[in-house]
N, C-alpha and C positions, 0 to 999 in steps of 0.2 A: 429145322433150317435156322441158321444163325442170322440174327438181325444185324443190319448195318448201323454202326455207331453214328447217328446223325439226328438232328433236331429239325422237324418239319413244322412250319406254322401254316395253318389253313384258315383262310378268311372268306366268309360268304354270309350273306344275310338270310340264307335259306337253311334252317336247322336240319332238314332232311339231307341236304348236300353235305353239310358238316359231318353228320353222323355216318353217312355212307363212306365218305373219304377217310375219316378217322379209323373206322372199323377195318377197312381194307388195308390202309397203309401201315397201321400199327403191327401188322404181321411181318413187315419187312424192315422197319426202322425203329430205333430204340425209344424215340421220344416224339410224340405228336401233340401239338397244342392247337386249339381252335378258337377263333374269334368270330362273333356275329357282326362286328362293325370294325371298319378300318381305323376308327379314331384312336384305338389303343395300340396301333402298330408300333409307334416310336417307343412307347413305354416297354413293350415286349422286347424290342431290339436293344434297349438300354439296360435291361435286367436279365436277359437270357442270351445264350449263344445260339442264334438261329442260323442254320445252314441254308435252308431253302424256304421261300414263301410261295405257297400255292394260293392265288388270290383271284377272286371274281373281279370283273371290271365295272360292274354297275350295282349301286346300292339304293337308289331312290326309285320308288315305284313309277313306272311309265317312262323312265329315262334309260335309253339304250345306246347313248353315244360313246360310252367308254371313257369319258373325261375324268370321272372320279378315279377309275383304275389307274389312268395315266398320271394323275396328280399324286396318288399314294405311291405309285411306282417310283417317281422322282424323289419323293421323301425318303424312301427306303435306300435308294442309291446314295443319297447325300449322307444319311445317317449311318449306314452300314454297307460300304461298297463291296465288302467280301460276301454279302448275302446274295444268293441267286434267286431271281424272281421268275416264276412260271405263272402265266395268266390263264384263267378259265373264261370261256366266252361261248355264247350261242353261235350257231352257224351264220346268222345274219350279220354278226359283228367281226367276221374273220378279217376284213380289211383293216379294222382298227387294231386288231391283235398283231397283224403283220407289221403295221406301222410301229407298234411298240417294240417289236423285235429289232427294227432298224435303230431304235433309240436305246437299245441295250438290254431289253428283256431276254431271258434265255430261250423261252419257247412258250407255246400256248397249247391248251387242250380244249377240245370241244365238249360241251355238255349236251346230252348225256355222254359220258366218256366210256371208252373201252378200257377195262381194267388193266389188260396187258400193256396197252399203249400208255396209260397213266403211269404205271409202274416203271416202264422203260424211260419215260421222260423224267420222272423224279430221280431215278438212279443216275441218269446222265447229269442232272442238275447238281446232285450231291458231289459227283466227281469234279464238276466245274467249280463248286464252292471250295473244295480242298485245293484245287489248282490255284485259285485266286489267293487263298491264304498263304500258300507256299510261295507264290510270286511276290506277294507283299513282304513276306519275311526275307526273301532273297534280296529284294531291292534295298531293304533297310540294312541287311547284313553287309552288302557291298558298300554302302555309305559309311559303315563303321569298320571296314576291313583293315586288319593289321597286315603290313607288308614287310616289316623289319624282322627277318628271320635270324634268330640267335643260335649259336652252336651249343649242342649238348655233347660236350667233350670232356675228357679227363681220364687219367690213369692212376691218380693218387688213391690211396686207401680210403681217405675221407670221402671222395666223390663216389668211389665204387660202393661204399656202404649205403649212400643215398640212393644210388641206382638200384641196388638190390631191393630196397624197400619200395621204390617206385614200381619196379617190375611186379612185385607181389600185389600192390594195392590197385594198380591200373585196371585190371580185369574185373574189379568189383565196382559197386556204385557207392562205396563208402565216402563220406565227406572227409576232406583232407585239409589240414591246416599247415601251411608252409611257414616256417620261422627262420629268421636269419637277418643279418645286417643288410642295409641297402646295397644294391649292386651285386648280390651273391647269385642272382639268376633265378629268382622265384618264378618270374613269368615263364622262363624257359622250362622249368620243371613242371609247372602247371600244364603247359602245352604238351609236354612230353607224356604226362599222365593221360591227357585227352587222346593223343594220337595212338597210344597203346591200348586204349579202352575199346569196348564194344560200341561206343558212341562216336567213333572217329570219323564216320561219314556225315555226321551232323555238325551243327555250329559250335564253335568255341568262342564265347563272348567274354571279353575282358572289360572290366570297369574299375577305374581307380577311385575308390571311395574317398581317399585323402584329398583329391583334387576336385571333388564334386561339390558344387554349391548346395547348401542345405535346402534351399528353396526348390532345387531341381531334383532332389532325391527321388520323390515319388513318381514324377513324370518320366524321369530317365529309366528307373528300374521297373516301374509297373505300367507305363504308358498313359495315354490320355485320349479322351473322346473329343471329337470336333466340338468347339465352343466351350471346352472346359475352362479356358482362360483366354485372355485377349488375343494372343498370337496363335491359338490352337485352331488353325484354319482347316485342318483335316485330322482324322483319327490317326493315331500312331501307336505301334507296338512298343512296349518297354523292353529292356534288356532280358528280363526273365522269359518273356514270350519268344523273343528271338532265339533264346537258348533252348527252347523246348525240344526234347529228345536228345539234346547235346549237353554241353558243359558250360557253366558260368563261373568265371574266375573273379572273385571279389578281392581286389588288391587293397592293401592298407586298411583292413577292416578294423584295426585298433584305433583308427582316427575317427570312427563313426560316433557322433554324439549319442548320449543315452536315449533321448526321445526318439531317435531314428532306429536305434538298436531294437526297440520293441516292435517296430513295424517290420523290420527285416526278420525278426524271430517268428512273427505270425505267419509270414509267407513260407518260411522254411518248415514250419510245423504243419501248416494246412496244405501246402503245395498248390495254392491258388493265388491268383492276383486279381485285383480290381483296378481297372484303369480310372484315372482321375476323371470325374464327370459322369461316371457310370455307376450302376449298382450291381451289375452281374459279375459273378465270379468266373474266372477263366482258369481251368486246371492246367498245371504245368508239370512236366516230367523232366527235371534237370539234375545233373550231377553238380554238387557244390564243392568248389575249391576256394579256400580263403588264404590270405597271406598277410603277414605283418612283421615289422621289425621290433615291435613292442613286446614286453613281457606281460602277457594277458593275465596270468595268474596274479601278478602284482597289481595290475589294473583292477582286477576283481576285488582284491583286498582294499584298494583305495576307493572302491565303489564307482569307478570310472567305466567299468565294463560289466555287463550282465553275466552272471555265472551260468544261467540257463542257456544263454546264447553261446557261451564258450563250450559247454557240453555238446550243443547241437552241431557246431562246426568242427569239433576236434575229435572225430572218431579215430582218425589216424593223424598223428603229428610227425612232421619231418623237419628236422633242423638242418639248414644248409650251411656248410662250413665257410668261413671267410677265406679269401684268397691266400692270406698269409699262412693258413694252415694246410694249403695244398700247393706249395711252391713248385713241386715237380710238374704241375700242370701249366705253369706260366709260359714255358717255351711253346707249348701246344697252342695256347691262346694267342701268343704273339704271332706265330706263323699264320694262324687263321685270320686275324685282323689285318696283318700285313698283306696277305693275298687279296683280301677284300678291298683294301685301299690302293693297292697297286693298280687294280682295274679302274677304280673310281677316279684316280688322279693321273692315270696313264704313265706310271713309272714302273714298267714291267721288270726292270733289272734291279730294282732296289732290294737290298739285303740288310740284315741287322748285324752290327758289330758284336763280337762275343763279349767284349768288355761292357758294352751297353746292356747286353742280356744278363750279364753277371750282376750289374747294378740293379736291374729290374727284379732279380731274385732276392736281393738284399732289402729292397724297399718294403715298407709296411703295408701299403695299399689300403688306406682307410676307406676308399671308395670302391674297393674290390674289383670285380670283372668289368664293371661299367667304367671305372676310372682307367683301367688298363686299355680298354677299347679307345677311349678318347685320347689317351696318351699316344698310342700308336698312330692314330689319325693325324694328330698334331705333328708328330715326328716326320711322317711322310710328307706333309705339307712343307715343313721347315727345312728338310734335308736338301743340301746343295748337290751332292754327288750321288753315287750309287750305293752308299753305305750310310745307315743310320748310326750316328755316334752318340755317346753319352750326352754331349752338349746339345744334341737335337731333342733330348728328352727334357721334360719340365716337371721334375718332382716337386713336392710341396716344399715351402721355404724352410720348414723345420728340418726336413731330411737333408736339404742342400747345405744348411748351416752346419749340421752334424758332420757331413762329409768334408766340408771345408776346414773345420777344426781339426779333424783327424789328419788331413793332408798337411797342415802347417807344422805338424810335429816332426815331419821328415822331409826336408827340402830336396834331398836327392831323389826320393821317391816321387815327389811332385814333379820334378824336372823330367824324370823318366816317363811319367804318365803323359805329360804335355807333349814331349817329343814323339811318343808313340801315337798319340791321337792326331797330331799334325800330319804325320806320315800316312796314317790310314785315311785321313780326310782327303788328302791329295794323291792317294793311291800310289805312294812311293816316289812322287815327284819331289826331289830334294830342293830344287830351286823355290818352288811354291811353298813348301813346308818351312823353309828357312825364312822366307818373307813373312809368313804368318807368325813365326816365333820371334821375329826381330833379330835374327842371327845371320851371319854370313854363311855361305855354303861350307867353308872350311870348318867353322865353329860347329855347325850341325853335324858334319862328318865325324868330328872328334867325339861328339856326344853319342852318335850312333854306335861308334866303336866301343865307347866306354860302357854303354848299357847293353851291348850285344844285340842291337836292333838292326 
């Protein structure tokens, strides 16, 4: 018979009770610990992962009021709310045991117990402990939930090469290092790997190490116990525990200081975390994806990044191409972000002018996909009509200056472009276009004829 993976703590001042309970229960559960006094309960809870406490209610000779049991039960609840408590009591103390259940105890068993009844009660308590841990994890996940879904799109050869590697690596548990400039979509690819993996029904936890205060590194990643520091009013899981059985995405790993790199390396090697204020190790099963825009090999040479940590996170390296190297994907991104912002700003008929799209293809995009997304949103906000024109876009000053210099070399071409843009902006209304250009209707008609517009 396969044992249930669980740690049961039995507390009773009667050595015969402890022996009998341990011998019986160790046939069904992987770990049994016994204590003859409740004074060491908190130490056990702070150093070991206890799922269920099976505890007597009285420890002083001649005292049968159950107050000691109730006191230590409250201590357990405050110290380890995910630990389930089952009380042991004599028949005469049933009323006290029932009262304890009203206050949060899981159940009670009568001494001397029936083995089958005891086993059924402890098995149910173990299930409850797992449920409590899962609920605590979900609550914290919801408080950190990402809601901004980004597109995984592109038909360019550069992107398709990335996608082929992603498809191969996703089904494995290999650690992945995503490289590339800011804004190239590293978060999107990390999430894509998770969604295509066998862990896709579990959590995907993202943490930006570059934005994380050094003083919060351990508490954020590894969690903390109640009372570990001034504001620690309750125990809290860290990001690694939240990602258990799922994926953790460590963004901007290249920004992590050396003294914190060693702590991260220890967790990645041992696959265990220790919460601040505790001594017990908590095993974790996570898939690691890291990302950086830095050249980590150069940082290793400069002794700014640990070589052993680089080896640990870089089982598979994927370099994401900048947007300027996948320009055939620009129209796809434009349409995606345009559709998103049509709904957001209630401009359902808005379209992009072909000349504006051409200019976007020529632009260098130093901020990559992120810059393009922001550019489209600004253009949607600033557009007056149903068409986004080039002037609705806000390229960097360097790019604008280069365009202006090029245009001044050909005055006729500049005039043609201005006339064309004015007519498009006012949707062919000659009177309004002429007013915008400072021309009479007749003068505008001559220029329309001249340029074949």
